[in-house]
N, C-alpha and C positions, 0 to 999 in steps of 0.2 A: 835320465843320467844326464846333468848338465843340457836339459832341454831338449836331450834326444830320448825317443823310446830305447831302453836298455834292449839288446840282441848279443848274442853269441856271436854272430857275424860283424858287429861294429866293435866286438870286442870291447864293449863296457861296461859289462854286468859285474855290478857289486855284491859280493859275497856276504851276507849278513856276519857269518862266522868269522870272516876274514877281518872285517870292522871291530868286530869282538874282540879278536884278538891285537887289532891295535890300537883301540882307543878304550876299550872295556864295555858292558853291557849298558852301564847305567848313562852314560853320555849320548850312545847310540839311540837308546829308550827314549832319553829325553829330547831328541833332535828329532825323532819319526812322531813324538806324539804331541809336540810345539809347534814344531816347523811345517806341519803337514794335516790337513784338516782330515780328520779320520773317516773313512770310509771313502775318499776321494784319491784319484793319482797324485803323486808329489814329486818335486826334483830333489836329486841328491847329487850333490857331488862334493870332493874332500875340501874344495876351497871353500864351500857354502858351508859345510859342517865345523870345518876350522874357524871360521869367522861367529857361528853361534855357539860353539863351544868357548871361545874367548872371550867374549862380551857378557853372554848369558851366565855360563857356569863358572869361568875362571875369575873375570871380573866383578859382575854382580854378586852372585850368591857366594860363590867359594869367600870371596874379598871380606864381603859380610860376616860370614861364620868366623871367618881367622881373627879380624879385629875386633870383633864384638867380644870374642870368648878370651882372645889375649888381653883385652883390657878388664873384663871383669876376673880374670884369673890375678892380674897385676895388683888392679886396686882394692880387691875384697877376697881374693883366694877361692871363694865361693859364692853361688848363688846368693845377691844381696834380700833383704828384707823384703815382700811381697809390695808392690805399688801398684796405682792404676792413673796412668797418664790418659786421659779421656782422649786426647787426639789420635794415639797410637790405638786404643782399645777400640777406638770407632773404626781406622783404617780397616782392623784386623776382623772385626764384626763384619764387615761389609763383605770383604771380599770372602768370607768363608761363605756367606748367605749365598753369595752371586756363584763361589765354587761349587754349590751342592747342585743351583740351577743349570748352569753348563754342562755340570756329570749327568745329571738326570736325560738332560738331552743327546748325550753322547757329544758334547761338543767338547773334547777332550782338549784340541790346541787352546780354547777359549778357559776351560777350567783351570791349566796351567797358568796362562797369563794372570787370573786373579793372585795367585801364588806368588809370581813374581812382580806384580802391584805391592806386596806388603816388603817384598824384599826393597824395590827399590823407593819406596816411603821410607824404610829405615836408614838406607844411604844418607838419603836427603836429610833426615833426620839429625844423622852422626854428625854429617859436615854443617849441619847449622849451628848444633849445639857444641860441638867440639868438646867431647870430653874428656879427651885429653887435657886439654888446658883449665877445664874446671878440676882434676886431680891436683893440681899444682896450689889450690887455693886451701887455706888453711881456715878458711870462713866454714862454720858447720852447716851455716845454709845451705852454701853451693855443694859441701859435701852430701848432704841429705838431697840435694836435686841431682847431683849423679848418680846416691845409689838407686832412687826412683826412676830414672834414664835409664841407667844399665839393666835393672830386673823387668822394666817394659820391654827394653830390646831383646834382650835375650828369649821372654816369653813369646814376643810376635816371632822372632825367630822360629822358635818350636813351634807355633800354630803351623808357619809357611811351611816346614820342613814336614809335617803331619801330611800336607795338602800337595806336597811333592811326593811323598812315599811311594804310591803307587807306582808311580812313573820312573824313579830312582831308589828302590827299596833297599841295596845295600849302602849307599853313601849316605844317605837319609835316616838309614837306622843308626850309621857312624855317628851323624851328629847329633843324634837323640841321645846315645850313651853318652857323647861328651857333656850333655846339659842334664845327665843323669834321669834323662825320661825314658827310657825305652820300654818301660813296662807298660807305656800306654798303649803300644802298638797290641796290645790284646784287649783294648778297650772299644766301642765305636768310634767311627771318626768324630760323630757329633759331640759327644763324650770329652773324646781327646783333643778338639777344638774350642772348649769352653776356657774362657780366659781365667787364668790365676792357677792354671796346675803346676807349674814350675816349683819345684819346694826350697825355700828358702834356705839357705845352708846347708845345700846339698854339694858336693864336690864337681868341677868342675876341670874338664880337661881340655888343653889349647890343641894339641896335634898336629902333625904336618897338614902342608895344604892339600885341601879337598882334590882341587882341579887345578894342576899344573898348567899352564900355557902352553899350547900347542906352537909350534912353527918356529 
């Protein structure tokens, strides 16, 4: 803890159930599985935890879910027609393959990093393509581009969420429910992560913030 071995004498022991009561089980599981190498000693402090939570969960994943589902709901009300943006699909399929390899080797932190790679790619894509500007255009071609983009983003979010589900089952289950994809939790991971399983025309829920910032 903060660079020192935890001991009752030092008074720096962190009780897991106390941490769960403070922040919830999913964020704690995420920290332990992504910031610490499985099978080895790791360092925990509330400062390190809060930094990882705010940057990786609140800013990266949570913010992506919030703005993407909000835009989908606002512009289309439901999941738009299926599309296949090659750059998005290539990123997703490459990360899924790497995730499987890392999980097979019990490199859980590196597997989680593959899901985060998809999230980072999508955040960059939204910043680059600016779908909120595309939505203002009356050009049918631009509107088609917007539809293709939002389906691809939502589909990639779906896959990344399936990859994160073993680490954060409650929160990821909620995201899949918002995407009307929770039924895929009952199928094998390889099948669930196949591109194109998001159902066009299915309801989309915006919902509250998944990971409100700490501090």
